[in-house]
N, C-alpha and C positions, 0 to 999 in steps of 0.2 A: 572443552573443559572451561570452567569459570576462572577468570584471571583473579589471582589474589595478590594484592599489593602489601608487601611486608616490610616494615621497618625492622631490620635485623641488627641486633646488638653485636658489634664486632669489637671486643675489647682489644686495646692496643698495648696491653701490658706484656712485657717480655717475660720469658720463663714461666708461662702460665698455661696450664692444660686447658683452661676454658677458652683461651684464645685459639689454641690449636684445634680444639673441637669445633668452635664456631666457624673457623676458616674452612675446615673439611666439610662441615655440614652444608654450608651455603655455596660451596663450590659446586654442589650437585644441582644448583639452580641454573647454571650456565647452559644456554641453549634451549631452555624451556620457555614455551610461549604462554604458560599459565601462571607464571610467577614473575613479579616485578619487585626488585629489591631496592631498599633505601638504607644502606649501612649507616650505623651511628654508634658512637661511644657515649659515655655518660657525662659529657660536659653539660652543665646546666642549660646554657643558652641553646645548645643543639637539641637537647631533650624537649624544651618548650617549643622549638620550631616545628617539631613533629606534629603538634596539635593542628597546625594550619596546612599540613600537606595531605594530599589525597591518599590515605593509607587505610587499609582494612585491619591489619594486625600490627601491634607493637610487641616485639618478642625480645624479652630480656634473657640473657644467660646469667645465672646467679650461682654463687657459691660463697658460703661463709668464709671470710678470710681474705678475699681479693679486694674488698671495699675498705676505704679508710675508716678508722674508729670502729672496728669490728663490724663493718657492714651497715653502720647507721645511715650513711649517705644514701644507700640504696632504698631503704624503707622511706626515707624522707622524699626522695625523688619519686617513688611510686605514689605516695600520698598526694604530692603536688601535681603530678601528671594526671592522676585520676580526677582531681578537683577541676583542673582546667579543661579536662577532656569530657566533662559532663554533657556538653552540647554537641560534640562531634561524634560521640559513641564509637570511637575506635576500640577494638577489643585488645585487652592487655593479657599477654601470655608470659608466664615466667617459667623457665626451665631450671629446676633445682638439680644441680650436679651432686650436692651433698645435703643430706638431712641427718643431723646429729640426733641421736636418741636422748631425750631429756633425762631419762632414767640412768644414762651411762656417762653423763658429763664428767663425773669424777674420774672415770677410767680413761676416757678418750682425751681428756685435757689434763692428765696427771702431771704434765710438765709445767703447768701453771700453779700459782699459789692457791690455797683453799679460798681465800677472799676473792680472787679474780674468777675462780670457777663459779662462785655464786652469781657474780655479775654476768658471766657468759650464759649461765642457765636461764637467767631472767631475760637477757637479750634475745636468746634463741626463741624462747616461748613467745615473747612479744612480737618478734619479727615474723614468726610463722603465722601468728594470728593476723597480722597486717597483710602479709602476702596472700593468705587464703581469703581474706575478706575484700581485698581491693584488686584482685586479679579476676579475669573472666575464666581463666584456665591455668592450672598449675601442672606442668609436666615434670615427672620425676623419673630419673634414669636408673632407679633401682626399685624392685618390687617391695622390698622391706621399707625403704624410705617412703614410698607411696602409701603403704599401710599406716605408717606412723602419722603422716599428715592427714590421712582420712579420719583417723581417730580424733583429730583436733578440729576438723572442718565441720561447719554447720550444714554445708551442702556437699554431700559425699561425691557427687559427680563432677565437682570442680577439679578434683585431683585425678590425673590420668598417668598410668605407667607407660613409658615408652622405652623399650630396651636400648641399651647403649649401642651406638653405631660403630662398627669396626672399620678401620681405615684401609684403603687400598695400599698395596706395597709398591713403592716406586722402584723401578729397576735402575739402581745406581751401581755402577761398576766400581767395586773396591776389592783390592787384593789383601790376602792375609798378611802380606809383608808389612802393611801399615801397622797392624797390631804388634808385630815383632819389633818394629822400629820404635814405636811409642811406649809400649808396655813390656817388651821383652817376652812376649808370649810365643809359644811354639805350636805348630799345626797339630801336634800330637796331644796338646793339652785339652782337657775336658772343661769347657767354659760354662760356669753357672752364673747367670746374670740376674741382678735385681736392678730395676730401672724406675726412677722417679724421685720425688722429693723425699728427704729423710725426716720422718717423724716417728715417735715411739710406737704409734699404733700400726706402723707398717711392718713391725716385727723383723727388721733387718738383722737385729742382734741374734735372733734365733739361728739364722743361717751361719753366722760367724761362730756361734757356740757349737753348731753341728759339724763344722768343717774339720776339726781334728780327727773325729771318728770317721768321717767320709774319706779322709786322706789315707787311713789305714787300709781301706778297701780299694780306693782309687787314688794312687799317689800323684797322678798328673792332673788332679782337679785344681781349678783356679776359680776363685769367687770374684766377680766383677760387680762393684757397686757403682752404677752409672747414674749419678744424680747429684744434686746440690743440697745445701743445708739452709733452708729459709730461716730468717732471724727469729720468728715467733716459735721457738722451741726446737727448731731443726738444728741449729748450730751446736747447742749443748748436746743433743743426741748424737750428732756426727762425731763430736769429741769423745763421747762415750764409746762409740763403735771403734774408733781408732785406738783408744786405750784398751779395749777388750781384745783387739787384734794383737796388740803388743804383749798383753798379759798371757795370751795363749801361745805366743811365739810363732805366729803363722803369717808374719808380715809378707814373706815371699810368695804366699799363696793367695793374697787378697790385694785387689787393685781398686783404689778409690780414684775415679776419673775426675771428680768434680763436675760442674755443670758443662754439658756439651750441647751446642746448638743442634737443632734438628738436621740442619744441612751439613754438620760436621762429618767428614768422611770417617773419622774414628768411630763415631756413634753408629753409623751405617755398617761399618765393618763388624762391630760388636753384635749388632742385630743379625747380621748375615751368618756369622761363624759361631754363635753360641750353641752349646750342646743342649741347654735347656734354660728356661726362664723360671724364676721362683717368686711367688707372691705369698709371703708368710704373714699376711695381714691378720690383725685382730678384728673382732666383730665391729662393724660400723655400718652406717646406712647411707652409702654413697656409691657413686660409680667410680670407675678407674680409667682415667684417660690413658694411663700407661698401658694397660692390657689391650685397649682398643687400638693402640699404635702397633703392637707387636703380634697380635693374634694371627693375622693373615700370612705370617712368615713360615708357617708349617714347621715350627720347631716346638717340641713338647713344652708344656707349661704345667708346673706343679703349684697348687694353691692350697691354702688352709681351708678347712671344712666349715666356713662361715656362711651366713645366709646370702650374702651378696653373690657368692660363687655357686649357689644352687642352680642357677641357669646353665652353668657349664658342668652338667652332671657327668659328662664323659671325660673330664680332665682328671688326672691322678691327683689325689688329695692326701693331706696329713692332718692329724689332730691339732686344732688351734692351740698355739702356744707351746707345743710339745716338740722340743728340739730332738729328742730321741726318735720319735716317729718321723720327723723331718729327715733325719739322717738315713733312716731305713729307706724311705721313698726316694731320696736323692740318689742313693747308691744304685737302686734299681734302674732309675732313669739313665744314669751315667754308664751303666754296664750293658744295657740292652742295645742290640745291634739294630740299625735302621732297616735291615732286611727281615727282621722278625715279625711274625703276624701281629703281635700285640702292639708293636710300634706303628706298623702300617694302619692298623685299625684306628688307633688314636688320631693319626694324621687325617685319615678319611673323614672321621667324625668332626674334626676341626674344620675341614674344608666345607662340609655340609652345613655346619652351623654358620660359617661365614657367609655362605651363599644366601642364607635366610636373614641374616642380621648385619649385612654390610651397611656402610653409611648411606649408600644409594637407597637401599630398602627402607631404612629408617627415615630418610628425608621424605620419601613417598608417604609413609605413615603419618609423619608430622603434617604434611600438606593436607591430608584427609582430615586430621584433627582440626586444622584451621578452617577447612572448608565447612565442616559440620558446625563449627562454632558460629561462623557467619550465617550459614543457612538456617540454623535453629533460631537465631536471634531475629531473623527476618520473616519467619513463618508465623 
């Protein structure tokens, strides 16, 4: 096999799904003789130093929101790097974890002022054009997001869909007693878990609205919101969730854990002992680092019927934004026995999907994309 020398973007930001994904993706290169890695983060001097190193591919992991000043630094870095890279001809690849639909900015960024939403829409449009015109390949981790970028791209083949890689499960020994000590949970409780950053488009409020009716059928149901509230809209939303919980008088049945480190034994115990995971997302064109983290745990996952989740056709779904349908589907999941055929069928389908879309398989597909990019340019 041909050796590919990759400068791999490894963000060092804490509490960032991009960082987790990059770490898991490039851990797959360990022990391979056909890949040589040069990790980098986006310090300006480090980025310029890549120009003088023997590298085939410079691979950025990008998502709107993780860069200062709404991502402006990234597009500036990309332009400068491409300018200085004219003579070395290194190939630049950008992986887009999120592609916001320009036609839905008002919905997806409803927590911002109308004036700021206009600026965001213009920035997104401009940054997409820059990324599409100054990258050799743009990898998108959702089919819908890839379609949106292809509609903007002058060269359609520059955009390539690569499915989200699903992480391996680490065998960390944790007892249920930890959840009892920290959160007062009982082993008889039915644990409904939502995991990830709190934003309005995540739909966490729908599960809270559904919980009173769920409790009528499943009195021992508990809702766990395992995640933090980022400053850019998340904190206000988290306050709304807490206020909603109080107004419905269901404080005893909802647990807000706050941010938990990946290595935190409490988070690992939540993952291990959850009855089901719920993703009540509204339509958006992005991947979900959260679902890639928990998918391989062989625990049922309930999702909204949006485009991003179309790949997971076998997962139980509810109507987007509909708390009544969410209630109905949640009750079904909480009452079904793990020994029932429907439950076993769902778990087997999840296992089969994981085997085809694990982070290992996705790394191999990414390697082939890089290989073809180098080979085609030299032919």
